[in-house]
C-alpha positions as CSV (number, residue, x, y, z in Angstrom):
1,M,0.0,0.0,0.0
2,K,1.3,3.5,-0.9
3,P,2.3,5.5,2.2
4,R,0.0,8.3,3.1
5,R,1.6,11.7,2.8
6,V,1.8,14.1,5.8
7,I,3.3,17.5,5.5
8,A,5.4,19.1,8.3
9,L,5.2,22.8,7.8
10,L,7.9,24.9,9.5
11,G,8.7,28.6,9.7
12,R,12.1,30.3,9.8
13,R,15.1,28.1,10.3
14,D,16.9,28.3,13.7
15,D,20.7,28.5,13.7
16,P,23.1,26.9,14.4
17,T,20.8,23.9,14.9
18,D,17.1,23.7,14.3
19,A,15.6,21.4,17.0
20,V,12.2,21.5,15.4
21,E,13.5,20.4,12.0
22,E,15.4,17.6,13.7
23,Y,12.3,16.6,15.5
24,C,10.4,16.3,12.2
25,H,13.2,14.2,10.7
26,Y,13.1,11.7,13.5
27,L,9.3,11.6,13.6
28,G,9.2,11.1,9.9
29,A,11.5,8.1,10.1
30,A,9.4,6.5,12.8
31,L,6.2,7.2,11.0
32,E,7.4,5.2,8.0
33,W,6.6,2.1,10.1
34,H,3.0,3.2,10.2
35,D,2.8,3.8,6.4
36,F,3.1,7.5,6.6
37,Q,5.5,9.6,4.5
38,L,6.4,12.9,6.3
39,Q,7.6,15.7,4.0
40,I,9.2,18.8,5.4
41,Q,8.2,22.1,3.9
42,R,8.9,25.7,5.0
43,V,7.2,29.1,4.8
44,P,10.5,31.0,4.1
45,W,9.4,34.4,5.3
46,G,12.8,35.0,6.8
47,I,14.3,34.9,3.2
48,Y,11.5,36.4,1.2
49,S,8.7,38.8,2.1
50,W,5.7,37.5,4.1
51,Q,3.4,38.2,1.1
52,A,5.6,36.3,-1.3
53,S,5.9,33.4,1.1
54,L,2.2,33.2,1.7
55,D,1.5,33.4,-2.0
56,A,3.9,30.5,-2.5
57,L,2.2,28.5,0.3
58,R,-1.2,29.1,-1.3
59,R,0.1,27.6,-4.6
60,Q,1.6,24.6,-2.8
61,A,-1.5,24.0,-0.6
62,A,-3.6,23.6,-3.7
63,G,-2.2,20.1,-4.0
64,W,-2.7,19.3,-0.3
65,R,-6.5,18.7,-0.2
66,D,-7.4,16.1,2.4
67,T,-3.7,15.9,3.4
68,W,-2.6,16.3,7.0
69,V,-0.4,19.4,7.4
70,L,1.3,19.5,10.8
71,V,2.3,23.1,11.4
72,Q,5.1,23.4,13.9
73,Y,4.7,26.4,16.2
74,T,7.3,28.3,18.1
75,A,6.9,32.1,18.4
76,L,10.3,32.8,16.9
77,A,9.8,30.5,14.0
78,W,7.0,32.8,12.8
79,S,8.3,36.2,14.0
80,S,11.8,37.5,14.5
81,R,10.8,39.4,17.6
82,G,8.2,36.9,19.0
83,F,5.1,38.6,17.7
84,P,3.6,35.8,15.6
85,Q,0.3,37.4,14.6
86,R,0.7,36.3,11.0
87,F,0.7,32.6,12.0
88,P,-3.1,32.2,11.8
89,R,-2.9,33.3,8.2
90,V,-1.0,30.2,7.4
91,L,-3.8,28.1,8.9
92,D,-6.4,30.1,7.0
93,I,-4.6,29.2,3.7
94,L,-4.4,25.5,4.6
95,K,-8.1,25.4,5.5
96,S,-9.2,27.2,2.4
97,A,-7.2,24.7,0.3
98,G,-9.0,21.8,1.9
99,A,-6.0,20.6,3.9
100,R,-6.4,19.1,7.3
101,A,-4.5,21.4,9.6
102,G,-2.8,20.4,12.8
103,V,-0.7,22.5,15.0
104,V,2.2,21.1,17.1
105,Y,2.9,23.5,20.0
106,H,6.6,23.3,20.8
107,D,6.2,26.7,22.6
108,V,3.4,26.0,25.0
109,E,3.5,29.2,27.1
110,P,4.1,32.8,26.2
111,F,7.4,34.4,26.8
112,Q,8.0,35.9,30.3
113,G,9.2,39.4,31.2
114,V,8.1,42.5,33.1
115,R,8.8,45.2,30.6
116,F,5.9,46.9,28.7
117,I,7.2,45.3,25.4
118,D,7.2,41.9,27.2
119,R,3.6,42.3,28.2
120,L,2.6,43.2,24.6
121,R,4.5,40.2,23.3
122,R,2.9,37.9,25.8
123,H,-0.6,39.2,24.8
124,A,0.2,38.7,21.1
125,Q,1.5,35.1,21.7
126,V,-1.5,34.1,23.8
127,H,-3.9,35.6,21.2
128,T,-2.1,33.7,18.4
129,M,-2.0,30.4,20.2
130,R,-5.7,30.6,21.0
131,R,-6.6,31.6,17.4
132,A,-4.6,28.8,16.1
133,L,-6.3,26.4,18.4
134,H,-9.7,27.6,17.1
135,L,-8.6,27.1,13.4
136,A,-6.8,23.8,13.7
137,D,-8.4,20.4,13.2
138,L,-5.9,18.9,15.6
139,A,-3.8,20.5,18.3
140,I,-0.8,18.6,19.7
141,F,0.9,19.9,22.9
142,T,4.3,18.8,24.0
143,V,3.2,19.1,27.7
144,P,0.0,17.9,29.3
145,P,-2.7,20.5,28.4
146,E,-3.9,20.8,31.9
147,K,-0.6,22.4,32.8
148,L,-1.1,25.4,30.5
149,S,-2.1,28.8,31.9
150,W,-3.8,30.1,28.8
151,L,-5.8,27.1,27.4
152,P,-9.5,28.0,27.5
153,G,-10.6,24.3,27.8
154,F,-10.2,20.9,26.3
155,S,-11.8,19.4,23.2
156,S,-11.5,16.2,21.2
157,S,-8.9,18.0,19.0
158,T,-6.5,18.6,21.9
159,H,-3.9,16.0,22.6
160,F,-0.6,15.6,24.4
161,I,2.5,13.9,22.9
162,P,5.9,14.5,24.5
163,V,9.0,15.3,22.4
164,G,11.6,12.6,21.8
165,P,15.4,12.8,21.8
166,N,16.9,14.2,18.6
167,L,19.5,11.5,18.8
168,P,20.4,8.3,17.0
169,I,18.8,6.0,19.6
170,P,17.9,2.4,18.4
171,G,14.4,2.2,17.0
172,T,14.3,5.5,15.3
173,G,15.2,4.0,11.9
174,I,17.8,6.8,11.5
175,T,21.1,5.2,12.3
176,P,22.6,1.7,13.1
177,I,22.4,0.4,16.6
178,A,26.2,0.2,16.6
179,L,26.2,3.9,17.5
180,W,24.4,3.2,20.7
181,K,26.3,2.2,23.9
182,A,24.1,0.1,26.1
183,T,23.7,1.5,29.6
184,D,22.4,-1.6,31.4
185,T,25.7,-1.4,33.4
186,V,27.3,1.7,34.8
187,P,28.1,3.8,31.7
188,N,31.2,5.4,33.0
189,G,34.0,2.9,33.0
190,T,36.9,5.2,34.1
191,G,36.2,4.9,37.8
192,I,36.0,8.7,38.1
193,P,32.4,10.0,38.7
194,A,31.2,11.7,35.5
195,I,28.7,14.6,35.1
196,A,27.2,15.8,31.8
197,V,25.7,19.2,31.1
198,F,23.9,19.3,27.7
199,S,23.7,22.9,26.5
200,I,23.6,26.2,28.4
201,T,21.1,29.0,27.8
202,G,22.4,32.2,26.2
203,G,22.7,35.6,27.8
204,K,22.2,36.4,31.5
205,A,20.4,33.1,32.1
206,G,23.5,31.2,30.9
207,A,25.7,33.1,33.3
208,R,23.4,32.1,36.2
209,E,23.4,28.5,35.0
210,T,27.2,28.5,34.9
211,Q,27.5,29.7,38.5
212,I,25.1,26.9,39.6
213,I,27.1,24.3,37.8
214,L,30.4,25.6,39.3
215,A,29.0,25.6,42.8
216,A,27.4,22.1,42.6
217,V,30.4,20.4,41.0
218,R,32.9,22.1,43.4
219,Y,30.9,20.9,46.3
220,A,30.7,17.4,44.9
221,S,34.5,17.3,44.3
222,Q,35.1,18.3,48.0
223,K,33.0,15.3,49.1
224,L,34.1,12.7,46.5
225,G,37.5,13.8,45.1
226,K,38.3,13.9,41.4
227,L,35.3,14.3,39.0
228,R,34.8,14.5,35.3
229,L,32.6,17.2,33.9
230,S,31.5,17.3,30.2
231,V,29.8,20.4,29.0
232,F,28.6,20.4,25.4
233,G,25.9,21.8,23.1
234,R,24.6,25.2,22.3
235,H,26.4,28.1,24.1
236,A,28.7,25.7,26.0
237,E,31.8,27.2,24.4
238,L,30.8,30.7,25.4
239,R,31.2,29.7,29.0
240,E,34.5,28.0,28.7
241,T,36.5,30.8,30.2
242,D,34.2,31.1,33.3
243,L,34.2,27.3,33.8
244,R,38.0,26.9,33.5
245,R,38.6,29.8,35.8
246,G,36.0,28.5,38.3
247,F,37.6,25.1,38.5
248,Q,41.2,26.2,38.9
249,N,42.9,24.2,41.7
250,V,39.7,22.0,41.9
251,P,40.1,18.2,41.0
252,V,37.7,18.4,38.1
253,E,38.6,17.0,34.7
254,L,36.8,19.4,32.4
255,S,35.9,19.0,28.7
256,I,33.9,21.6,26.8
257,D,32.5,21.3,23.3
258,G,30.0,23.3,21.3
259,V,27.3,21.9,19.0
260,L,28.1,18.2,18.3
261,E,26.9,15.6,15.9
262,P,24.0,13.6,17.4
263,A,26.1,10.4,17.6
264,Q,28.7,12.3,19.5
265,V,26.0,13.6,21.9
266,V,25.0,9.9,22.6
267,Q,28.6,9.0,23.2
268,K,29.1,11.9,25.7
269,L,25.9,11.1,27.6
270,S,26.6,7.4,27.6
271,A,30.1,8.1,29.1
272,S,28.5,9.9,32.1
273,D,26.8,8.9,35.3
274,V,24.3,11.7,35.6
275,L,22.9,14.6,33.6
276,L,22.8,17.9,35.5
277,F,19.9,19.9,34.0
278,V,19.6,23.5,35.3
279,R,18.2,25.2,32.1
280,G,15.0,26.1,33.9
281,P,12.3,23.6,35.0
282,I,12.2,20.1,33.4
283,S,9.3,19.1,31.3
284,T,8.2,16.8,28.5
285,R,9.2,19.4,25.9
286,R,12.8,19.8,27.1
287,G,14.7,17.8,24.5
288,S,18.1,18.1,26.1
289,A,16.7,16.6,29.4
290,I,15.0,13.9,27.5
291,A,18.3,13.1,25.7
292,G,19.7,12.1,29.1
293,I,16.7,10.0,29.9
294,A,17.0,8.3,26.5
295,C,20.6,7.4,27.3
296,G,19.6,5.8,30.6
297,L,20.9,8.5,32.9
298,P,19.7,9.8,36.2
299,V,18.7,13.5,35.8
300,I,19.0,16.2,38.4
301,A,16.6,19.0,37.6
302,Y,14.3,21.8,38.9
303,P,10.5,21.3,38.9
304,G,8.1,23.9,37.4
305,S,4.6,24.5,36.3
306,E,5.1,22.1,33.3
307,T,6.7,19.3,35.3
308,A,4.3,16.3,35.3
309,V,3.9,12.7,34.4
310,P,5.5,11.1,32.3
311,I,8.7,13.1,32.9
312,T,8.4,12.3,36.6
313,D,8.3,8.6,35.9
314,A,11.9,8.7,34.7
315,G,14.9,8.7,37.0
316,V,14.6,12.4,37.7
317,V,15.7,13.9,41.0
318,L,13.8,17.2,41.6
319,V,15.5,19.9,43.7
320,S,14.3,23.3,44.6
321,P,15.9,26.1,42.5
322,D,16.1,28.4,45.6
323,Q,17.8,25.7,47.7
324,P,21.3,25.0,46.4
325,D,22.0,22.6,49.2
326,E,19.4,20.3,47.8
327,L,21.2,20.3,44.4
328,N,24.5,19.7,46.0
329,A,23.3,16.8,48.1
330,A,21.5,15.2,45.2
331,L,24.6,15.3,43.0
332,V,26.7,13.8,45.7
333,R,24.2,11.0,46.4
334,V,23.7,10.1,42.7
335,L,27.5,9.9,42.2
336,S,28.4,8.0,45.4
337,D,25.4,5.6,45.8
338,A,25.7,3.0,43.0
339,S,22.4,1.2,44.0
340,Y,20.5,4.5,44.0
341,R,22.1,5.6,40.7
342,M,21.2,2.2,39.0
343,D,17.6,2.5,40.2
344,L,17.3,5.9,38.7
345,A,18.9,4.7,35.5
346,T,16.4,1.8,35.3
347,R,13.5,4.2,35.7
348,S,14.9,6.4,32.9
349,R,15.2,3.5,30.5
350,A,11.7,2.4,31.2
351,A,10.2,5.8,30.8
352,Y,12.1,6.3,27.6
353,K,10.8,3.1,26.0
354,T,7.2,3.8,27.1
355,H,6.9,7.5,26.5
356,F,9.8,9.2,24.8
357,A,11.1,6.7,22.2
358,W,10.3,7.7,18.6
359,P,8.4,4.4,18.0
360,A,6.1,5.2,20.9
361,I,5.6,8.8,19.8
362,A,4.9,7.8,16.2
363,A,2.3,5.3,17.3
364,R,0.4,8.1,19.1
365,Y,0.6,10.3,16.0
366,S,-0.5,7.4,13.8
367,A,-3.5,6.7,16.0
368,L,-4.6,10.4,15.7
369,L,-4.0,10.8,12.0
370,N,-5.8,7.5,11.2
371,T,-8.9,8.2,13.2
372,R,-9.6,11.8,12.3
């Protein structure tokens, strides 16, 4: 039987890596097992004018009648400053062409901030997300909808599907299993406790995260002796000077890398004993945290308004962001208590297979696309 076509429609590309595009590639590979063919298209308003881009979309959409088009929403993908009011026009065009429009909400809450411009931006984003919800035939949220502050209510078109790891984990259909290092035993074979940090936020938030990492790892080294710390991903290289200065005369073996190939990310995580995730609260849409879960790691993280099942089913140790002693104690216990660490790792592997593996995610998509 010929695979059914599904379109993933994206806005402006994010640099240096586009996590949403990677998400679509992995989802597409997993959907092939369900006889769907996912094609990635873009509305290139960042290159051409909005009017030219919408005119081109109108011509394309003429051939998409009765085809599912999953429009990927983040505020900055549809507006350079986070005012995505044009986004509903994309859905209007799809509906007028007879396509079946779905919206995948990767941004599930409006941006925060206290300035007047922040309040205007927040109002614009909430209005856009609600308007899109009204227009769409299907709305997929990457966190449980009941956790959202702006959602007016639930309907049969509203569904929750967490994101998966944008990594070559077995079962994705993307890469050979040979790239995967099994984590059924302790992944770090050096005898030196190893900590991973996958990506750091840019700007002032990244400076705060760096200080948190420095304080926690210094404390753990005082209790446990020599440690290994691997920091990699977006903005990691921007914090190299601060990290190396902060660990002077501290027994920490430090490695810092910027953006890596996905297989290298798997290798870095698989060579670690714990993922330290301090990039804001953990949730089912935080791909860098889910990457650690997918690699069978315990994860130490902060809770927040989006933190809920199934992320809490994994081996996640939640600590209060305003209580650094909790973070310090959790890191020492995970690194020093092998039985505790293995129990957390087992929970992470089980949660990954059930909720965050691409085959599990694709099965949920397939069920929705086949029944609507």
